[in-house]
C-alpha positions as CSV (number, residue, x, y, z in Angstrom):
1,X,-14.0,3.3,19.7
2,X,-13.2,1.0,17.0
3,X,-14.7,0.8,13.7
4,X,-15.1,-2.6,11.6
5,X,-15.1,-2.3,7.9
6,X,-15.8,-6.0,6.3
7,X,-14.6,-7.2,3.1
8,X,-17.3,-9.7,1.8
9,X,-15.6,-12.0,-0.1
10,X,-17.8,-15.1,0.7
11,X,-16.4,-18.2,2.5
12,X,-13.1,-15.9,2.2
13,X,-14.5,-12.7,3.9
14,X,-12.8,-10.8,6.9
15,X,-13.0,-7.7,8.9
16,X,-10.6,-4.7,9.1
17,X,-10.9,-3.5,12.7
18,X,-9.6,0.1,12.8
19,X,-8.9,1.9,16.2
20,X,-6.5,3.1,19.2
21,X,-4.5,0.3,21.3
22,X,-5.6,-2.4,19.0
23,X,-2.1,-4.1,19.5
24,X,-2.5,-4.4,23.4
25,X,-5.8,-6.3,22.6
26,X,-4.7,-8.4,19.4
27,X,-5.3,-11.5,21.4
28,X,-9.0,-11.1,21.8
29,X,-9.4,-11.0,18.2
30,X,-6.9,-13.6,16.8
31,X,-7.5,-16.1,19.8
32,X,-11.0,-17.2,17.9
33,X,-9.2,-17.8,14.4
34,X,-6.6,-20.1,15.9
35,X,-6.6,-24.0,16.3
36,X,-4.0,-24.4,18.8
37,X,-2.6,-21.4,21.0
38,X,-0.2,-20.8,18.5
39,X,1.2,-18.3,16.2
40,X,4.3,-17.1,14.0
41,X,5.2,-13.0,13.7
42,X,7.0,-11.7,10.6
43,X,8.2,-8.2,11.2
44,X,11.3,-6.2,10.4
45,X,14.2,-5.0,12.8
46,X,12.6,-1.3,13.1
47,X,9.0,-2.5,13.9
48,X,10.4,-5.1,16.2
49,X,12.2,-2.3,18.4
50,X,9.0,-0.4,18.3
51,X,6.1,-2.6,18.6
52,X,6.9,-6.4,18.9
53,X,7.5,-6.8,22.8
54,X,3.7,-5.3,23.4
55,X,2.2,-7.8,20.6
56,X,4.2,-10.8,22.0
57,X,3.2,-9.7,25.5
58,X,-0.4,-9.5,24.6
59,X,-0.3,-13.0,22.8
60,X,1.5,-14.4,26.2
61,X,-1.2,-13.2,28.3
62,X,-3.9,-14.8,26.7
63,X,-1.5,-18.2,26.5
64,X,-0.8,-17.7,22.9
65,X,2.8,-18.6,22.0
66,X,4.6,-16.7,19.6
67,X,7.6,-17.0,17.8
68,X,9.4,-13.9,15.8
69,X,11.1,-13.4,13.1
70,X,12.5,-9.8,12.3
71,X,13.7,-9.1,8.4
72,X,15.7,-6.2,7.5
73,X,13.4,-3.0,7.2
74,X,13.0,-1.4,3.7
75,X,11.6,-2.0,0.1
76,X,14.8,-4.6,-0.7
77,X,13.7,-6.9,1.7
78,X,10.8,-7.9,-0.8
79,X,13.3,-10.2,-2.9
80,X,13.6,-14.4,-3.1
81,X,16.6,-14.1,-0.5
82,X,14.0,-12.7,2.0
83,X,11.2,-14.6,1.2
84,X,13.3,-18.0,1.3
85,X,14.6,-16.8,4.2
86,X,10.9,-16.6,5.7
87,X,9.6,-19.9,4.4
88,X,12.3,-22.1,5.5
89,X,11.9,-20.1,8.9
90,X,8.1,-21.0,9.2
91,X,9.2,-24.3,8.3
92,X,11.8,-24.6,10.9
93,X,9.2,-23.4,13.6
94,X,6.7,-26.1,12.3
95,X,3.8,-23.8,11.6
96,X,0.9,-26.0,10.1
97,X,-2.0,-25.1,7.7
98,X,-4.5,-24.7,10.5
99,X,-1.9,-22.1,12.3
100,X,-1.6,-18.1,11.7
101,X,1.3,-16.1,10.3
102,X,1.0,-12.4,11.8
103,X,2.4,-10.1,9.4
104,X,3.6,-7.3,12.0
105,X,4.7,-3.9,9.5
106,X,4.4,-1.9,6.9
107,X,3.7,-2.5,3.1
108,X,6.9,-4.4,2.6
109,X,6.3,-7.0,5.3
110,X,2.6,-7.5,4.8
111,X,3.3,-8.2,1.0
112,X,6.4,-10.5,2.1
113,X,4.6,-12.3,4.7
114,X,1.5,-12.6,2.7
115,X,3.2,-14.0,-0.2
116,X,5.1,-16.7,2.3
117,X,1.9,-17.7,3.9
118,X,0.2,-18.1,0.6
119,X,2.8,-20.5,-0.8
120,X,3.6,-22.5,2.5
121,X,2.2,-26.0,2.7
122,X,-0.2,-24.5,-0.3
123,X,-1.7,-21.9,1.9
124,X,-1.7,-20.6,5.4
125,X,-3.8,-18.3,7.2
126,X,-2.3,-15.0,8.3
127,X,-3.4,-11.8,9.7
128,X,-2.4,-8.2,9.1
129,X,-1.5,-5.8,11.8
130,X,-0.1,-2.7,9.5
131,X,2.2,-0.2,11.2
132,X,2.5,2.3,8.8
133,X,-0.4,4.7,7.2
134,X,0.2,3.5,3.7
135,X,-0.5,-0.1,5.0
136,X,-3.5,0.7,6.9
137,X,-5.4,2.6,4.2
138,X,-4.1,0.2,1.0
139,X,-1.7,-2.4,1.0
140,X,-3.1,-4.4,4.2
141,X,-6.7,-4.6,2.6
142,X,-7.4,-6.8,-0.7
143,X,-4.7,-9.8,-0.7
144,X,-2.7,-8.7,-2.9
145,X,1.1,-10.0,-1.5
146,X,4.5,-10.4,-3.4
147,X,7.7,-9.3,-4.0
148,X,9.8,-7.1,-6.3
149,X,12.2,-8.4,-9.2
150,X,14.6,-6.5,-11.2
151,X,12.2,-6.4,-14.0
152,X,9.9,-4.0,-11.8
153,X,7.9,-4.1,-8.7
154,X,5.4,-6.8,-7.4
155,X,5.7,-8.8,-10.5
156,X,5.7,-11.8,-8.4
157,X,3.5,-12.8,-6.3
158,X,-0.2,-14.1,-5.2
159,X,-3.6,-13.2,-4.5
160,X,-4.2,-14.5,-0.8
161,X,-6.5,-12.9,1.4
162,X,-5.8,-12.3,5.2
163,X,-8.2,-13.6,8.0
164,X,-8.3,-10.2,9.7
165,X,-6.9,-7.0,9.5
166,X,-5.8,-4.8,13.0
167,X,-5.2,-1.5,12.5
168,X,-4.1,0.1,15.4
169,X,-3.9,4.2,14.7
170,X,-2.1,4.5,17.9
171,X,0.9,2.9,16.2
172,X,0.9,5.9,13.4
173,X,2.1,8.4,16.2
174,X,5.5,6.8,16.0
175,X,6.2,7.4,12.2
176,X,8.7,9.7,11.1
177,X,6.9,12.4,9.8
178,X,8.1,11.6,5.9
179,X,6.8,8.3,6.4
180,X,3.3,9.5,7.6
181,X,3.3,11.8,4.7
182,X,4.3,9.0,2.3
183,X,1.2,6.9,3.6
184,X,-1.0,10.0,2.7
185,X,-0.1,9.4,-0.9
186,X,-2.2,6.3,-0.8
187,X,-4.7,8.4,1.3
188,X,-5.5,11.2,-1.4
189,X,-5.3,8.8,-3.9
190,X,-8.8,7.4,-3.1
191,X,-10.1,10.7,-3.2
192,X,-8.9,11.6,-6.5
193,X,-9.8,7.9,-8.1
194,X,-13.3,7.9,-7.1
195,X,-14.8,10.3,-4.5
196,X,-14.5,13.9,-5.0
197,X,-16.2,14.5,-1.8
198,X,-13.4,12.8,0.0
199,X,-10.7,14.8,-1.7
200,X,-12.4,18.2,-0.7
201,X,-12.4,16.9,3.1
202,X,-9.0,16.1,2.7
203,X,-8.4,19.6,1.1
204,X,-9.8,20.8,4.6
205,X,-8.8,18.5,7.2
206,X,-5.5,16.7,5.4
207,X,-3.1,18.8,7.6
208,X,-4.3,17.7,10.7
209,X,-4.4,14.0,10.1
210,X,-1.3,13.9,12.2
211,X,-2.5,15.3,15.5
212,X,-6.5,14.7,15.3
213,X,-7.4,11.1,16.2
214,X,-10.9,11.1,15.5
215,X,-10.1,12.6,11.9
216,X,-7.4,9.9,11.5
217,X,-9.4,7.3,11.9
218,X,-12.2,8.7,9.9
219,X,-9.8,9.0,6.8
220,X,-8.3,5.3,7.4
221,X,-11.9,4.0,7.4
222,X,-13.0,5.7,4.7
223,X,-10.1,4.3,2.4
224,X,-10.4,1.1,3.8
225,X,-14.3,1.2,2.9
226,X,-13.6,2.4,-0.6
227,X,-11.1,-0.3,-1.3
228,X,-13.3,-3.0,0.5
229,X,-16.2,-2.5,-1.8
230,X,-13.8,-2.5,-5.1
231,X,-12.0,-5.6,-4.0
232,X,-15.4,-7.4,-3.4
233,X,-16.3,-6.3,-7.0
234,X,-13.4,-7.5,-8.5
235,X,-11.0,-9.3,-6.3
236,X,-8.4,-10.8,-8.8
237,X,-8.2,-7.0,-10.7
238,X,-10.0,-7.8,-13.9
239,X,-11.6,-4.4,-14.3
240,X,-12.3,-2.1,-11.6
241,X,-9.8,-2.8,-9.2
242,X,-7.2,-1.3,-11.8
243,X,-8.4,1.9,-10.9
244,X,-6.5,1.4,-7.4
245,X,-3.3,1.8,-9.5
246,X,-3.6,5.7,-9.9
247,X,-0.6,7.0,-9.9
248,X,1.3,3.6,-9.6
249,X,2.5,3.2,-13.1
250,X,4.5,6.1,-12.6
251,X,5.3,6.0,-9.3
252,X,6.6,2.1,-10.2
253,X,9.0,3.3,-12.5
254,X,10.3,6.0,-10.6
255,X,10.7,3.5,-7.4
256,X,12.7,1.3,-9.8
257,X,14.7,3.9,-11.4
258,X,16.0,5.1,-7.6
259,X,16.7,1.4,-7.1
260,X,14.0,0.8,-4.4
261,X,16.1,3.0,-2.1
262,X,15.3,5.6,0.5
263,X,15.7,8.7,-2.3
264,X,12.2,7.6,-2.8
265,X,9.5,6.1,-0.6
266,X,6.5,4.3,-2.2
267,X,3.8,6.6,-1.0
268,X,5.9,9.7,-2.3
269,X,6.2,7.8,-5.9
270,X,2.2,7.5,-6.2
271,X,2.0,11.0,-5.3
272,X,3.9,12.1,-7.8
273,X,2.3,9.6,-10.0
274,X,-0.9,11.0,-9.2
275,X,0.0,14.7,-10.0
276,X,1.6,12.9,-13.6
277,X,-1.7,11.3,-14.3
278,X,-3.7,14.2,-13.9
279,X,-1.1,16.5,-15.8
280,X,-1.1,13.7,-18.5
281,X,-5.1,14.0,-18.7
282,X,-5.3,17.3,-19.2
283,X,-3.0,17.3,-21.8
284,X,-5.2,15.1,-23.4
285,X,-8.2,17.1,-23.2
286,X,-9.6,14.3,-20.4
287,X,-10.0,16.5,-17.5
288,X,-9.9,20.5,-16.7
289,X,-6.9,22.4,-17.0
290,X,-7.7,23.2,-13.3
291,X,-7.8,19.8,-11.8
292,X,-3.9,19.3,-12.1
293,X,-3.5,22.2,-10.3
294,X,-5.8,21.5,-7.5
295,X,-4.0,18.1,-7.2
296,X,-0.4,19.5,-7.0
297,X,-1.3,22.5,-4.9
298,X,-2.9,19.9,-2.3
299,X,0.6,17.9,-2.4
300,X,2.3,21.1,-2.0
301,X,0.2,22.1,0.9
302,X,0.9,18.7,2.7
303,X,4.7,18.9,2.0
304,X,4.7,16.1,-0.3
305,X,6.6,15.7,-3.6
306,X,4.7,16.3,-6.8
307,X,7.4,16.3,-9.8
308,X,10.3,14.6,-11.2
309,X,12.4,17.3,-10.2
310,X,11.6,16.5,-6.4
311,X,13.3,13.0,-6.4
312,X,16.8,13.6,-5.3
313,X,19.6,12.9,-7.7
314,X,19.8,12.0,-11.3
315,X,16.9,10.2,-12.7
316,X,17.3,8.1,-16.3
317,X,16.1,9.9,-19.4
318,X,12.4,10.1,-20.5
319,X,12.8,7.1,-22.8
320,X,14.4,5.0,-20.4
321,X,11.4,5.9,-17.5
322,X,9.0,4.9,-20.3
323,X,10.7,1.4,-20.8
324,X,10.2,1.0,-17.1
325,X,6.5,1.6,-17.3
326,X,6.2,-0.8,-19.8
327,X,6.9,-3.6,-17.2
328,X,3.8,-2.5,-15.4
329,X,1.3,-5.2,-14.5
330,X,-1.7,-3.4,-16.2
331,X,0.5,-4.1,-19.8
332,X,-1.9,-6.2,-22.2
333,X,-0.3,-7.6,-25.3
334,X,2.3,-5.1,-24.8
335,X,-0.1,-2.1,-24.7
336,X,0.6,0.3,-21.9
337,X,-2.4,0.9,-19.8
338,X,-2.6,3.7,-17.5
339,X,-5.3,5.2,-15.0
340,X,-6.0,8.6,-16.1
341,X,-9.1,10.8,-15.2
342,X,-11.8,12.7,-16.6
343,X,-12.1,14.9,-13.0
344,X,-11.3,14.7,-9.6
345,X,-12.8,11.2,-8.3
346,X,-13.5,10.1,-12.2
347,X,-10.6,7.7,-12.8
348,X,-10.9,5.4,-15.6
349,X,-8.5,2.8,-17.2
350,X,-7.0,4.3,-20.6
351,X,-5.4,2.3,-23.4
352,X,-3.1,3.1,-26.2
353,X,-2.0,6.6,-24.6
354,X,0.3,8.0,-27.2
355,X,4.2,8.1,-26.1
356,X,4.6,11.5,-27.1
357,X,2.2,12.7,-24.4
358,X,3.8,10.6,-21.6
359,X,7.4,12.0,-22.8
360,X,5.6,15.5,-22.6
361,X,4.5,14.8,-19.2
362,X,7.8,13.7,-18.3
363,X,9.7,16.6,-19.3
364,X,7.5,18.9,-17.8
365,X,7.9,17.4,-14.6
366,X,11.3,17.6,-14.6
367,X,11.1,21.5,-14.5
368,X,11.1,22.9,-10.6
369,X,7.7,24.2,-9.6
């Protein structure tokens, strides 16, 4: 059974459809959006080998002509070079404003293809078909698109809402265990930021998401519904939407410090960042001393990293990491703003966090558990 979550944004409203076998039925969902039977697919080389033939065949059976561009897999593709390559390819394919660009892949492809669609001919519609757990529960929903800079992650981009999101939960079976768990970093984030009951559910059910299709669909739909509500209330991150960045200021700094490489996946950085945010919150007396332990215990039970000591290789000194954190998008008038918590499910935006407390949190996280 397919579950549908609507993102209510007036004229830019769209559905997120979640269920098994959606790639094989993609034409049924995409055809009503088309002005002509034509679409352009942007994917990466790894996803193309696994899922592109099925999507292309589904579109072709419905008489929809589909061309495809496969970019190198990995975070490094969120760059000016690959953005330019994508836009020039879409122009060469004569994609028009009334056409559809399909982003088939994880968060990297969704962000990159969405940004390309946003700037092509001043805005072309696009459909997200996320193929990772991380993308299904988070990055495919909400219209954030963009690329990275040497100065930091996601600093170049635009808000450009998709016309539709098709989250085929069957494709998650093809994910390596590490990638699935990296996506779980975003799943657990939702319980920590605003739904203590969902976090309790994850403590009981998280370890079986990989094998229980009904539990997995429930988790994805719950996260999407939470994000849809937040996006509807704060589309361009003027307030509440910033809470979705719980763990991200720390995580993005760690990703930058590791060169956006395989040393640290995005969701792993988010998991570590969430643990650091709760540790910092406890140090500042904002939440109980038990909350950080509960967070790290659950991450450990899931087999996930939860401290700087879990990142392979050397990391910069604390001062250098804090400097990277200051490149965060939430910085206002030079002030570092962090998402902290008064308890599990009670996140808030904190201004002027004492640098000494941040440094103490980082120093403690360098020690193995």
